[in-house]
mmCIF file of the N, C-alpha and C atoms, coordinates in Angstrom:
data_MODEL
# 
_entry.id   MODEL 
# 
loop_
_atom_site.group_PDB 
_atom_site.id 
_atom_site.type_symbol 
_atom_site.label_atom_id 
_atom_site.label_alt_id 
_atom_site.label_comp_id 
_atom_site.label_asym_id 
_atom_site.label_entity_id 
_atom_site.label_seq_id 
_atom_site.pdbx_PDB_ins_code 
_atom_site.Cartn_x 
_atom_site.Cartn_y 
_atom_site.Cartn_z 
_atom_site.occupancy 
_atom_site.B_iso_or_equiv 
_atom_site.pdbx_formal_charge 
_atom_site.auth_seq_id 
_atom_site.auth_comp_id 
_atom_site.auth_asym_id 
_atom_site.auth_atom_id 
_atom_site.pdbx_PDB_model_num 
ATOM 1   N N  . MET A 1 1  ? 79.649  151.739 100.779 1.00 0.00 ? 1  MET A N  1 
ATOM 2   C CA . MET A 1 1  ? 79.218  150.594 100.014 1.00 0.00 ? 1  MET A CA 1 
ATOM 3   C C  . MET A 1 1  ? 77.822  150.186 100.495 1.00 0.00 ? 1  MET A C  1 
ATOM 4   N N  . THR A 1 2  ? 76.964  149.941 99.542  1.00 0.00 ? 2  THR A N  1 
ATOM 5   C CA . THR A 1 2  ? 75.588  149.566 99.897  1.00 0.00 ? 2  THR A CA 1 
ATOM 6   C C  . THR A 1 2  ? 75.522  148.072 100.222 1.00 0.00 ? 2  THR A C  1 
ATOM 7   N N  . GLU A 1 3  ? 74.421  147.694 100.841 1.00 0.00 ? 3  GLU A N  1 
ATOM 8   C CA . GLU A 1 3  ? 74.205  146.292 101.164 1.00 0.00 ? 3  GLU A CA 1 
ATOM 9   C C  . GLU A 1 3  ? 74.193  145.437 99.896  1.00 0.00 ? 3  GLU A C  1 
ATOM 10  N N  . GLN A 1 4  ? 73.583  145.935 98.844  1.00 0.00 ? 4  GLN A N  1 
ATOM 11  C CA . GLN A 1 4  ? 73.525  145.183 97.585  1.00 0.00 ? 4  GLN A CA 1 
ATOM 12  C C  . GLN A 1 4  ? 74.917  145.011 96.984  1.00 0.00 ? 4  GLN A C  1 
ATOM 13  N N  . GLN A 1 5  ? 75.753  146.015 97.073  1.00 0.00 ? 5  GLN A N  1 
ATOM 14  C CA . GLN A 1 5  ? 77.117  145.902 96.563  1.00 0.00 ? 5  GLN A CA 1 
ATOM 15  C C  . GLN A 1 5  ? 77.905  144.839 97.339  1.00 0.00 ? 5  GLN A C  1 
ATOM 16  N N  . ILE A 1 6  ? 77.716  144.794 98.644  1.00 0.00 ? 6  ILE A N  1 
ATOM 17  C CA . ILE A 1 6  ? 78.379  143.783 99.470  1.00 0.00 ? 6  ILE A CA 1 
ATOM 18  C C  . ILE A 1 6  ? 77.913  142.388 99.066  1.00 0.00 ? 6  ILE A C  1 
ATOM 19  N N  . ILE A 1 7  ? 76.614  142.228 98.889  1.00 0.00 ? 7  ILE A N  1 
ATOM 20  C CA . ILE A 1 7  ? 76.061  140.936 98.462  1.00 0.00 ? 7  ILE A CA 1 
ATOM 21  C C  . ILE A 1 7  ? 76.640  140.527 97.118  1.00 0.00 ? 7  ILE A C  1 
ATOM 22  N N  . ASN A 1 8  ? 76.726  141.467 96.188  1.00 0.00 ? 8  ASN A N  1 
ATOM 23  C CA . ASN A 1 8  ? 77.279  141.171 94.863  1.00 0.00 ? 8  ASN A CA 1 
ATOM 24  C C  . ASN A 1 8  ? 78.742  140.749 94.937  1.00 0.00 ? 8  ASN A C  1 
ATOM 25  N N  . GLU A 1 9  ? 79.520  141.386 95.823  1.00 0.00 ? 9  GLU A N  1 
ATOM 26  C CA . GLU A 1 9  ? 80.925  141.004 95.970  1.00 0.00 ? 9  GLU A CA 1 
ATOM 27  C C  . GLU A 1 9  ? 81.051  139.597 96.534  1.00 0.00 ? 9  GLU A C  1 
ATOM 28  N N  . PHE A 1 10 ? 80.210  139.249 97.513  1.00 0.00 ? 10 PHE A N  1 
ATOM 29  C CA . PHE A 1 10 ? 80.240  137.895 98.057  1.00 0.00 ? 10 PHE A CA 1 
ATOM 30  C C  . PHE A 1 10 ? 79.846  136.866 97.004  1.00 0.00 ? 10 PHE A C  1 
ATOM 31  N N  . LYS A 1 11 ? 78.883  137.192 96.177  1.00 0.00 ? 11 LYS A N  1 
ATOM 32  C CA . LYS A 1 11 ? 78.500  136.280 95.097  1.00 0.00 ? 11 LYS A CA 1 
ATOM 33  C C  . LYS A 1 11 ? 79.656  136.081 94.126  1.00 0.00 ? 11 LYS A C  1 
ATOM 34  N N  . GLY A 1 12 ? 80.365  137.152 93.835  1.00 0.00 ? 12 GLY A N  1 
ATOM 35  C CA . GLY A 1 12 ? 81.525  137.060 92.952  1.00 0.00 ? 12 GLY A CA 1 
ATOM 36  C C  . GLY A 1 12 ? 82.611  136.183 93.534  1.00 0.00 ? 12 GLY A C  1 
ATOM 37  N N  . LEU A 1 13 ? 82.850  136.317 94.836  1.00 0.00 ? 13 LEU A N  1 
ATOM 38  C CA . LEU A 1 13 ? 83.860  135.485 95.492  1.00 0.00 ? 13 LEU A CA 1 
ATOM 39  C C  . LEU A 1 13 ? 83.445  134.017 95.496  1.00 0.00 ? 13 LEU A C  1 
ATOM 40  N N  . ASP A 1 14 ? 82.142  133.748 95.605  1.00 0.00 ? 14 ASP A N  1 
ATOM 41  C CA . ASP A 1 14 ? 81.640  132.379 95.554  1.00 0.00 ? 14 ASP A CA 1 
ATOM 42  C C  . ASP A 1 14 ? 81.894  131.782 94.164  1.00 0.00 ? 14 ASP A C  1 
ATOM 43  N N  . VAL A 1 15 ? 81.651  132.553 93.134  1.00 0.00 ? 15 VAL A N  1 
ATOM 44  C CA . VAL A 1 15 ? 81.921  132.108 91.761  1.00 0.00 ? 15 VAL A CA 1 
ATOM 45  C C  . VAL A 1 15 ? 83.411  131.801 91.607  1.00 0.00 ? 15 VAL A C  1 
ATOM 46  N N  . ASP A 1 16 ? 84.254  132.672 92.146  1.00 0.00 ? 16 ASP A N  1 
ATOM 47  C CA . ASP A 1 16 ? 85.700  132.474 92.037  1.00 0.00 ? 16 ASP A CA 1 
ATOM 48  C C  . ASP A 1 16 ? 86.164  131.255 92.830  1.00 0.00 ? 16 ASP A C  1 
ATOM 49  N N  . SER A 1 17 ? 85.568  131.020 93.982  1.00 0.00 ? 17 SER A N  1 
ATOM 50  C CA . SER A 1 17 ? 85.885  129.838 94.780  1.00 0.00 ? 17 SER A CA 1 
ATOM 51  C C  . SER A 1 17 ? 85.535  128.566 94.017  1.00 0.00 ? 17 SER A C  1 
ATOM 52  N N  . ASN A 1 18 ? 84.395  128.559 93.364  1.00 0.00 ? 18 ASN A N  1 
ATOM 53  C CA . ASN A 1 18 ? 84.000  127.409 92.546  1.00 0.00 ? 18 ASN A CA 1 
ATOM 54  C C  . ASN A 1 18 ? 84.951  127.214 91.361  1.00 0.00 ? 18 ASN A C  1 
ATOM 55  N N  . PHE A 1 19 ? 85.414  128.313 90.784  1.00 0.00 ? 19 PHE A N  1 
ATOM 56  C CA . PHE A 1 19 ? 86.383  128.255 89.684  1.00 0.00 ? 19 PHE A CA 1 
ATOM 57  C C  . PHE A 1 19 ? 87.665  127.558 90.147  1.00 0.00 ? 19 PHE A C  1 
ATOM 58  N N  . ILE A 1 20 ? 88.165  127.944 91.319  1.00 0.00 ? 20 ILE A N  1 
ATOM 59  C CA . ILE A 1 20 ? 89.372  127.320 91.867  1.00 0.00 ? 20 ILE A CA 1 
ATOM 60  C C  . ILE A 1 20 ? 89.126  125.840 92.114  1.00 0.00 ? 20 ILE A C  1 
ATOM 61  N N  . SER A 1 21 ? 87.975  125.502 92.668  1.00 0.00 ? 21 SER A N  1 
ATOM 62  C CA . SER A 1 21 ? 87.657  124.093 92.937  1.00 0.00 ? 21 SER A CA 1 
ATOM 63  C C  . SER A 1 21 ? 87.666  123.269 91.650  1.00 0.00 ? 21 SER A C  1 
ATOM 64  N N  . ARG A 1 22 ? 87.116  123.832 90.583  1.00 0.00 ? 22 ARG A N  1 
ATOM 65  C CA . ARG A 1 22 ? 87.075  123.110 89.304  1.00 0.00 ? 22 ARG A CA 1 
ATOM 66  C C  . ARG A 1 22 ? 88.470  122.930 88.699  1.00 0.00 ? 22 ARG A C  1 
ATOM 67  N N  . LYS A 1 23 ? 89.353  123.885 88.942  1.00 0.00 ? 23 LYS A N  1 
ATOM 68  C CA . LYS A 1 23 ? 90.667  123.907 88.298  1.00 0.00 ? 23 LYS A CA 1 
ATOM 69  C C  . LYS A 1 23 ? 91.810  123.475 89.221  1.00 0.00 ? 23 LYS A C  1 
ATOM 70  N N  . ILE A 1 24 ? 91.490  123.015 90.440  1.00 0.00 ? 24 ILE A N  1 
ATOM 71  C CA . ILE A 1 24 ? 92.544  122.782 91.430  1.00 0.00 ? 24 ILE A CA 1 
ATOM 72  C C  . ILE A 1 24 ? 93.594  121.784 90.936  1.00 0.00 ? 24 ILE A C  1 
ATOM 73  N N  . GLY A 1 25 ? 93.199  120.754 90.215  1.00 0.00 ? 25 GLY A N  1 
ATOM 74  C CA . GLY A 1 25 ? 94.175  119.796 89.693  1.00 0.00 ? 25 GLY A CA 1 
ATOM 75  C C  . GLY A 1 25 ? 95.183  120.465 88.775  1.00 0.00 ? 25 GLY A C  1 
ATOM 76  N N  . GLU A 1 26 ? 94.680  121.269 87.856  1.00 0.00 ? 26 GLU A N  1 
ATOM 77  C CA . GLU A 1 26 ? 95.550  122.008 86.925  1.00 0.00 ? 26 GLU A CA 1 
ATOM 78  C C  . GLU A 1 26 ? 96.442  122.987 87.684  1.00 0.00 ? 26 GLU A C  1 
ATOM 79  N N  . PHE A 1 27 ? 95.852  123.709 88.643  1.00 0.00 ? 27 PHE A N  1 
ATOM 80  C CA . PHE A 1 27 ? 96.627  124.693 89.401  1.00 0.00 ? 27 PHE A CA 1 
ATOM 81  C C  . PHE A 1 27 ? 97.732  124.021 90.220  1.00 0.00 ? 27 PHE A C  1 
ATOM 82  N N  . CYS A 1 28 ? 97.443  122.846 90.792  1.00 0.00 ? 28 CYS A N  1 
ATOM 83  C CA . CYS A 1 28 ? 98.453  122.130 91.577  1.00 0.00 ? 28 CYS A CA 1 
ATOM 84  C C  . CYS A 1 28 ? 99.625  121.700 90.695  1.00 0.00 ? 28 CYS A C  1 
ATOM 85  N N  . GLN A 1 29 ? 99.356  121.381 89.459  1.00 0.00 ? 29 GLN A N  1 
ATOM 86  C CA . GLN A 1 29 ? 100.431 121.000 88.534  1.00 0.00 ? 29 GLN A CA 1 
ATOM 87  C C  . GLN A 1 29 ? 101.222 122.210 88.056  1.00 0.00 ? 29 GLN A C  1 
ATOM 88  N N  . ARG A 1 30 ? 100.521 123.293 87.753  1.00 0.00 ? 30 ARG A N  1 
ATOM 89  C CA . ARG A 1 30 ? 101.179 124.460 87.151  1.00 0.00 ? 30 ARG A CA 1 
ATOM 90  C C  . ARG A 1 30 ? 101.772 125.437 88.168  1.00 0.00 ? 30 ARG A C  1 
ATOM 91  N N  . TYR A 1 31 ? 101.135 125.556 89.348  1.00 0.00 ? 31 TYR A N  1 
ATOM 92  C CA . TYR A 1 31 ? 101.541 126.585 90.313  1.00 0.00 ? 31 TYR A CA 1 
ATOM 93  C C  . TYR A 1 31 ? 101.746 126.033 91.725  1.00 0.00 ? 31 TYR A C  1 
ATOM 94  N N  . PRO A 1 32 ? 102.437 124.894 91.880  1.00 0.00 ? 32 PRO A N  1 
ATOM 95  C CA . PRO A 1 32 ? 102.595 124.337 93.228  1.00 0.00 ? 32 PRO A CA 1 
ATOM 96  C C  . PRO A 1 32 ? 103.376 125.278 94.138  1.00 0.00 ? 32 PRO A C  1 
ATOM 97  N N  . LYS A 1 33 ? 102.943 125.344 95.393  1.00 0.00 ? 33 LYS A N  1 
ATOM 98  C CA . LYS A 1 33 ? 103.582 126.159 96.433  1.00 0.00 ? 33 LYS A CA 1 
ATOM 99  C C  . LYS A 1 33 ? 103.613 127.640 96.059  1.00 0.00 ? 33 LYS A C  1 
ATOM 100 N N  . GLN A 1 34 ? 102.599 128.085 95.319  1.00 0.00 ? 34 GLN A N  1 
ATOM 101 C CA . GLN A 1 34 ? 102.474 129.491 94.957  1.00 0.00 ? 34 GLN A CA 1 
ATOM 102 C C  . GLN A 1 34 ? 101.083 129.984 95.350  1.00 0.00 ? 34 GLN A C  1 
ATOM 103 N N  . PHE A 1 35 ? 100.922 131.280 95.282  1.00 0.00 ? 35 PHE A N  1 
ATOM 104 C CA . PHE A 1 35 ? 99.635  131.900 95.543  1.00 0.00 ? 35 PHE A CA 1 
ATOM 105 C C  . PHE A 1 35 ? 99.039  132.363 94.219  1.00 0.00 ? 35 PHE A C  1 
ATOM 106 N N  . ILE A 1 36 ? 97.718  132.259 94.118  1.00 0.00 ? 36 ILE A N  1 
ATOM 107 C CA . ILE A 1 36 ? 97.030  132.749 92.927  1.00 0.00 ? 36 ILE A CA 1 
ATOM 108 C C  . ILE A 1 36 ? 95.949  133.742 93.344  1.00 0.00 ? 36 ILE A C  1 
ATOM 109 N N  . ALA A 1 37 ? 95.646  134.656 92.449  1.00 0.00 ? 37 ALA A N  1 
ATOM 110 C CA . ALA A 1 37 ? 94.536  135.581 92.641  1.00 0.00 ? 37 ALA A CA 1 
ATOM 111 C C  . ALA A 1 37 ? 93.550  135.365 91.506  1.00 0.00 ? 37 ALA A C  1 
ATOM 112 N N  . VAL A 1 38 ? 92.267  135.267 91.874  1.00 0.00 ? 38 VAL A N  1 
ATOM 113 C CA . VAL A 1 38 ? 91.204  135.005 90.911  1.00 0.00 ? 38 VAL A CA 1 
ATOM 114 C C  . VAL A 1 38 ? 90.148  136.096 91.043  1.00 0.00 ? 38 VAL A C  1 
ATOM 115 N N  . LYS A 1 39 ? 89.641  136.533 89.890  1.00 0.00 ? 39 LYS A N  1 
ATOM 116 C CA . LYS A 1 39 ? 88.554  137.516 89.858  1.00 0.00 ? 39 LYS A CA 1 
ATOM 117 C C  . LYS A 1 39 ? 87.694  137.238 88.637  1.00 0.00 ? 39 LYS A C  1 
ATOM 118 N N  . ASP A 1 40 ? 86.404  137.227 88.841  1.00 0.00 ? 40 ASP A N  1 
ATOM 119 C CA . ASP A 1 40 ? 85.451  137.043 87.742  1.00 0.00 ? 40 ASP A CA 1 
ATOM 120 C C  . ASP A 1 40 ? 85.719  135.764 86.952  1.00 0.00 ? 40 ASP A C  1 
ATOM 121 N N  . ASP A 1 41 ? 85.983  134.680 87.695  1.00 0.00 ? 41 ASP A N  1 
ATOM 122 C CA . ASP A 1 41 ? 86.165  133.367 87.055  1.00 0.00 ? 41 ASP A CA 1 
ATOM 123 C C  . ASP A 1 41 ? 87.417  133.315 86.183  1.00 0.00 ? 41 ASP A C  1 
ATOM 124 N N  . LYS A 1 42 ? 88.445  134.123 86.521  1.00 0.00 ? 42 LYS A N  1 
ATOM 125 C CA . LYS A 1 42 ? 89.686  134.156 85.751  1.00 0.00 ? 42 LYS A CA 1 
ATOM 126 C C  . LYS A 1 42 ? 90.876  134.230 86.700  1.00 0.00 ? 42 LYS A C  1 
ATOM 127 N N  . LEU A 1 43 ? 91.929  133.542 86.344  1.00 0.00 ? 43 LEU A N  1 
ATOM 128 C CA . LEU A 1 43 ? 93.195  133.656 87.048  1.00 0.00 ? 43 LEU A CA 1 
ATOM 129 C C  . LEU A 1 43 ? 93.844  134.963 86.607  1.00 0.00 ? 43 LEU A C  1 
ATOM 130 N N  . ILE A 1 44 ? 94.135  135.856 87.553  1.00 0.00 ? 44 ILE A N  1 
ATOM 131 C CA . ILE A 1 44 ? 94.688  137.153 87.157  1.00 0.00 ? 44 ILE A CA 1 
ATOM 132 C C  . ILE A 1 44 ? 96.137  137.355 87.575  1.00 0.00 ? 44 ILE A C  1 
ATOM 133 N N  . VAL A 1 45 ? 96.578  136.665 88.652  1.00 0.00 ? 45 VAL A N  1 
ATOM 134 C CA . VAL A 1 45 ? 97.937  136.865 89.147  1.00 0.00 ? 45 VAL A CA 1 
ATOM 135 C C  . VAL A 1 45 ? 98.430  135.573 89.794  1.00 0.00 ? 45 VAL A C  1 
ATOM 136 N N  . VAL A 1 46 ? 99.719  135.302 89.630  1.00 0.00 ? 46 VAL A N  1 
ATOM 137 C CA . VAL A 1 46 ? 100.394 134.188 90.303  1.00 0.00 ? 46 VAL A CA 1 
ATOM 138 C C  . VAL A 1 46 ? 101.670 134.748 90.922  1.00 0.00 ? 46 VAL A C  1 
ATOM 139 N N  . GLY A 1 47 ? 101.981 134.302 92.145  1.00 0.00 ? 47 GLY A N  1 
ATOM 140 C CA . GLY A 1 47 ? 103.214 134.747 92.792  1.00 0.00 ? 47 GLY A CA 1 
ATOM 141 C C  . GLY A 1 47 ? 103.694 133.760 93.832  1.00 0.00 ? 47 GLY A C  1 
ATOM 142 N N  . LYS A 1 48 ? 104.948 133.895 94.195  1.00 0.00 ? 48 LYS A N  1 
ATOM 143 C CA . LYS A 1 48 ? 105.557 132.984 95.158  1.00 0.00 ? 48 LYS A CA 1 
ATOM 144 C C  . LYS A 1 48 ? 105.198 133.321 96.604  1.00 0.00 ? 48 LYS A C  1 
ATOM 145 N N  . SER A 1 49 ? 104.710 134.519 96.852  1.00 0.00 ? 49 SER A N  1 
ATOM 146 C CA . SER A 1 49 ? 104.317 134.895 98.208  1.00 0.00 ? 49 SER A CA 1 
ATOM 147 C C  . SER A 1 49 ? 102.985 135.652 98.158  1.00 0.00 ? 49 SER A C  1 
ATOM 148 N N  . PHE A 1 50 ? 102.316 135.668 99.300  1.00 0.00 ? 50 PHE A N  1 
ATOM 149 C CA . PHE A 1 50 ? 101.058 136.395 99.430  1.00 0.00 ? 50 PHE A CA 1 
ATOM 150 C C  . PHE A 1 50 ? 101.292 137.880 99.134  1.00 0.00 ? 50 PHE A C  1 
ATOM 151 N N  . GLU A 1 51 ? 102.386 138.408 99.680  1.00 0.00 ? 51 GLU A N  1 
ATOM 152 C CA . GLU A 1 51 ? 102.701 139.824 99.495  1.00 0.00 ? 51 GLU A CA 1 
ATOM 153 C C  . GLU A 1 51 ? 102.943 140.164 98.030  1.00 0.00 ? 51 GLU A C  1 
ATOM 154 N N  . GLU A 1 52 ? 103.610 139.259 97.307  1.00 0.00 ? 52 GLU A N  1 
ATOM 155 C CA . GLU A 1 52 ? 103.856 139.482 95.880  1.00 0.00 ? 52 GLU A CA 1 
ATOM 156 C C  . GLU A 1 52 ? 102.537 139.549 95.109  1.00 0.00 ? 52 GLU A C  1 
ATOM 157 N N  . VAL A 1 53 ? 101.621 138.642 95.431  1.00 0.00 ? 53 VAL A N  1 
ATOM 158 C CA . VAL A 1 53 ? 100.317 138.635 94.759  1.00 0.00 ? 53 VAL A CA 1 
ATOM 159 C C  . VAL A 1 53 ? 99.556  139.913 95.075  1.00 0.00 ? 53 VAL A C  1 
ATOM 160 N N  . LEU A 1 54 ? 99.553  140.332 96.347  1.00 0.00 ? 54 LEU A N  1 
ATOM 161 C CA . LEU A 1 54 ? 98.884  141.587 96.714  1.00 0.00 ? 54 LEU A CA 1 
ATOM 162 C C  . LEU A 1 54 ? 99.439  142.751 95.904  1.00 0.00 ? 54 LEU A C  1 
ATOM 163 N N  . SER A 1 55 ? 100.747 142.824 95.817  1.00 0.00 ? 55 SER A N  1 
ATOM 164 C CA . SER A 1 55 ? 101.399 143.909 95.084  1.00 0.00 ? 55 SER A CA 1 
ATOM 165 C C  . SER A 1 55 ? 100.998 143.907 93.606  1.00 0.00 ? 55 SER A C  1 
ATOM 166 N N  . LYS A 1 56 ? 100.997 142.725 92.991  1.00 0.00 ? 56 LYS A N  1 
ATOM 167 C CA . LYS A 1 56 ? 100.637 142.626 91.573  1.00 0.00 ? 56 LYS A CA 1 
ATOM 168 C C  . LYS A 1 56 ? 99.175  143.006 91.335  1.00 0.00 ? 56 LYS A C  1 
ATOM 169 N N  . VAL A 1 57 ? 98.293  142.608 92.257  1.00 0.00 ? 57 VAL A N  1 
ATOM 170 C CA . VAL A 1 57 ? 96.875  142.963 92.118  1.00 0.00 ? 57 VAL A CA 1 
ATOM 171 C C  . VAL A 1 57 ? 96.727  144.479 92.207  1.00 0.00 ? 57 VAL A C  1 
ATOM 172 N N  . LYS A 1 58 ? 97.412  145.087 93.179  1.00 0.00 ? 58 LYS A N  1 
ATOM 173 C CA . LYS A 1 58 ? 97.360  146.549 93.327  1.00 0.00 ? 58 LYS A CA 1 
ATOM 174 C C  . LYS A 1 58 ? 97.893  147.254 92.090  1.00 0.00 ? 58 LYS A C  1 
ATOM 175 N N  . GLU A 1 59 ? 98.995  146.730 91.518  1.00 0.00 ? 59 GLU A N  1 
ATOM 176 C CA . GLU A 1 59 ? 99.578  147.314 90.298  1.00 0.00 ? 59 GLU A CA 1 
ATOM 177 C C  . GLU A 1 59 ? 98.577  147.317 89.145  1.00 0.00 ? 59 GLU A C  1 
ATOM 178 N N  . LYS A 1 60 ? 97.718  146.302 89.102  1.00 0.00 ? 60 LYS A N  1 
ATOM 179 C CA . LYS A 1 60 ? 96.700  146.215 88.050  1.00 0.00 ? 60 LYS A CA 1 
ATOM 180 C C  . LYS A 1 60 ? 95.525  147.152 88.325  1.00 0.00 ? 60 LYS A C  1 
ATOM 181 N N  . GLY A 1 61 ? 95.512  147.791 89.504  1.00 0.00 ? 61 GLY A N  1 
ATOM 182 C CA . GLY A 1 61 ? 94.437  148.717 89.841  1.00 0.00 ? 61 GLY A CA 1 
ATOM 183 C C  . GLY A 1 61 ? 93.139  148.025 90.215  1.00 0.00 ? 61 GLY A C  1 
ATOM 184 N N  . ILE A 1 62 ? 93.239  146.784 90.671  1.00 0.00 ? 62 ILE A N  1 
ATOM 185 C CA . ILE A 1 62 ? 92.050  146.015 91.030  1.00 0.00 ? 62 ILE A CA 1 
ATOM 186 C C  . ILE A 1 62 ? 91.803  146.129 92.527  1.00 0.00 ? 62 ILE A C  1 
ATOM 187 N N  . ASN A 1 63 ? 90.555  146.329 92.897  1.00 0.00 ? 63 ASN A N  1 
ATOM 188 C CA . ASN A 1 63 ? 90.163  146.421 94.301  1.00 0.00 ? 63 ASN A CA 1 
ATOM 189 C C  . ASN A 1 63 ? 90.399  145.078 94.984  1.00 0.00 ? 63 ASN A C  1 
ATOM 190 N N  . LEU A 1 64 ? 91.190  145.072 96.025  1.00 0.00 ? 64 LEU A N  1 
ATOM 191 C CA . LEU A 1 64 ? 91.533  143.827 96.711  1.00 0.00 ? 64 LEU A CA 1 
ATOM 192 C C  . LEU A 1 64 ? 90.329  143.112 97.306  1.00 0.00 ? 64 LEU A C  1 
ATOM 193 N N  . SER A 1 65 ? 89.302  143.854 97.656  1.00 0.00 ? 65 SER A N  1 
ATOM 194 C CA . SER A 1 65 ? 88.129  143.216 98.267  1.00 0.00 ? 65 SER A CA 1 
ATOM 195 C C  . SER A 1 65 ? 87.329  142.383 97.261  1.00 0.00 ? 65 SER A C  1 
ATOM 196 N N  . SER A 1 66 ? 87.630  142.538 95.982  1.00 0.00 ? 66 SER A N  1 
ATOM 197 C CA . SER A 1 66 ? 86.896  141.786 94.964  1.00 0.00 ? 66 SER A CA 1 
ATOM 198 C C  . SER A 1 66 ? 87.719  140.626 94.392  1.00 0.00 ? 66 SER A C  1 
ATOM 199 N N  . VAL A 1 67 ? 88.845  140.313 95.031  1.00 0.00 ? 67 VAL A N  1 
ATOM 200 C CA . VAL A 1 67 ? 89.762  139.287 94.533  1.00 0.00 ? 67 VAL A CA 1 
ATOM 201 C C  . VAL A 1 67 ? 89.868  138.168 95.561  1.00 0.00 ? 67 VAL A C  1 
ATOM 202 N N  . LEU A 1 68 ? 89.875  136.939 95.081  1.00 0.00 ? 68 LEU A N  1 
ATOM 203 C CA . LEU A 1 68 ? 90.082  135.784 95.941  1.00 0.00 ? 68 LEU A CA 1 
ATOM 204 C C  . LEU A 1 68 ? 91.520  135.316 95.760  1.00 0.00 ? 68 LEU A C  1 
ATOM 205 N N  . ILE A 1 69 ? 92.260  135.248 96.874  1.00 0.00 ? 69 ILE A N  1 
ATOM 206 C CA . ILE A 1 69 ? 93.650  134.807 96.840  1.00 0.00 ? 69 ILE A CA 1 
ATOM 207 C C  . ILE A 1 69 ? 93.744  133.486 97.588  1.00 0.00 ? 69 ILE A C  1 
ATOM 208 N N  . GLU A 1 70 ? 94.382  132.508 96.941  1.00 0.00 ? 70 GLU A N  1 
ATOM 209 C CA . GLU A 1 70 ? 94.505  131.166 97.527  1.00 0.00 ? 70 GLU A CA 1 
ATOM 210 C C  . GLU A 1 70 ? 95.931  130.661 97.374  1.00 0.00 ? 70 GLU A C  1 
ATOM 211 N N  . TYR A 1 71 ? 96.365  129.875 98.358  1.00 0.00 ? 71 TYR A N  1 
ATOM 212 C CA . TYR A 1 71 ? 97.632  129.162 98.277  1.00 0.00 ? 71 TYR A CA 1 
ATOM 213 C C  . TYR A 1 71 ? 97.371  127.838 97.570  1.00 0.00 ? 71 TYR A C  1 
ATOM 214 N N  . ILE A 1 72 ? 98.238  127.488 96.627  1.00 0.00 ? 72 ILE A N  1 
ATOM 215 C CA . ILE A 1 72 ? 98.104  126.235 95.890  1.00 0.00 ? 72 ILE A CA 1 
ATOM 216 C C  . ILE A 1 72 ? 99.185  125.273 96.390  1.00 0.00 ? 72 ILE A C  1 
ATOM 217 N N  . PRO A 1 73 ? 98.775  124.197 97.040  1.00 0.00 ? 73 PRO A N  1 
ATOM 218 C CA . PRO A 1 73 ? 99.760  123.238 97.545  1.00 0.00 ? 73 PRO A CA 1 
ATOM 219 C C  . PRO A 1 73 ? 100.299 122.362 96.420  1.00 0.00 ? 73 PRO A C  1 
ATOM 220 N N  . ASP A 1 74 ? 101.435 121.716 96.682  1.00 0.00 ? 74 ASP A N  1 
ATOM 221 C CA . ASP A 1 74 ? 101.852 120.697 95.723  1.00 0.00 ? 74 ASP A CA 1 
ATOM 222 C C  . ASP A 1 74 ? 101.197 119.385 96.136  1.00 0.00 ? 74 ASP A C  1 
ATOM 223 N N  . LYS A 1 75 ? 101.367 118.359 95.339  1.00 0.00 ? 75 LYS A N  1 
ATOM 224 C CA . LYS A 1 75 ? 100.646 117.110 95.582  1.00 0.00 ? 75 LYS A CA 1 
ATOM 225 C C  . LYS A 1 75 ? 101.093 116.404 96.855  1.00 0.00 ? 75 LYS A C  1 
ATOM 226 N N  . GLU A 1 76 ? 102.235 116.772 97.404  1.00 0.00 ? 76 GLU A N  1 
ATOM 227 C CA . GLU A 1 76 ? 102.745 116.152 98.622  1.00 0.00 ? 76 GLU A CA 1 
ATOM 228 C C  . GLU A 1 76 ? 102.212 116.825 99.890  1.00 0.00 ? 76 GLU A C  1 
ATOM 229 N N  . GLU A 1 77 ? 101.710 118.029 99.769  1.00 0.00 ? 77 GLU A N  1 
ATOM 230 C CA . GLU A 1 77 ? 101.253 118.790 100.935 1.00 0.00 ? 77 GLU A CA 1 
ATOM 231 C C  . GLU A 1 77 ? 99.824  118.444 101.308 1.00 0.00 ? 77 GLU A C  1 
ATOM 232 N N  . ILE A 1 78 ? 99.577  118.499 102.590 1.00 0.00 ? 78 ILE A N  1 
ATOM 233 C CA . ILE A 1 78 ? 98.220  118.340 103.109 1.00 0.00 ? 78 ILE A CA 1 
ATOM 234 C C  . ILE A 1 78 ? 97.884  119.606 103.878 1.00 0.00 ? 78 ILE A C  1 
ATOM 235 N N  . ILE A 1 79 ? 96.771  120.210 103.536 1.00 0.00 ? 79 ILE A N  1 
ATOM 236 C CA . ILE A 1 79 ? 96.345  121.433 104.217 1.00 0.00 ? 79 ILE A CA 1 
ATOM 237 C C  . ILE A 1 79 ? 95.040  121.138 104.947 1.00 0.00 ? 79 ILE A C  1 
ATOM 238 N N  . LEU A 1 80 ? 95.034  121.430 106.228 1.00 0.00 ? 80 LEU A N  1 
ATOM 239 C CA . LEU A 1 80 ? 93.838  121.210 107.034 1.00 0.00 ? 80 LEU A CA 1 
ATOM 240 C C  . LEU A 1 80 ? 93.158  122.539 107.284 1.00 0.00 ? 80 LEU A C  1 
ATOM 241 N N  . TYR A 1 81 ? 91.845  122.560 107.149 1.00 0.00 ? 81 TYR A N  1 
ATOM 242 C CA . TYR A 1 81 ? 91.081  123.781 107.387 1.00 0.00 ? 81 TYR A CA 1 
ATOM 243 C C  . TYR A 1 81 ? 90.256  123.609 108.635 1.00 0.00 ? 81 TYR A C  1 
# 
């Protein structure tokens, strides 16, 4: 992988992170206590476990390094980073 390809993948993940930030309210209502996978500003997979999401992404033939996977808390949960 070239340096430019790595930079492009990081830019894509930044776009996907912003997408999640914009939609977090909706995601918390629709997918509480689940994991989501996002690629190219689109929700592509939802699952109850990280492993389930990984498996579904692989089944779709998508490169895992180009996908952002996040846990979606419910409104009662507090997550500290």
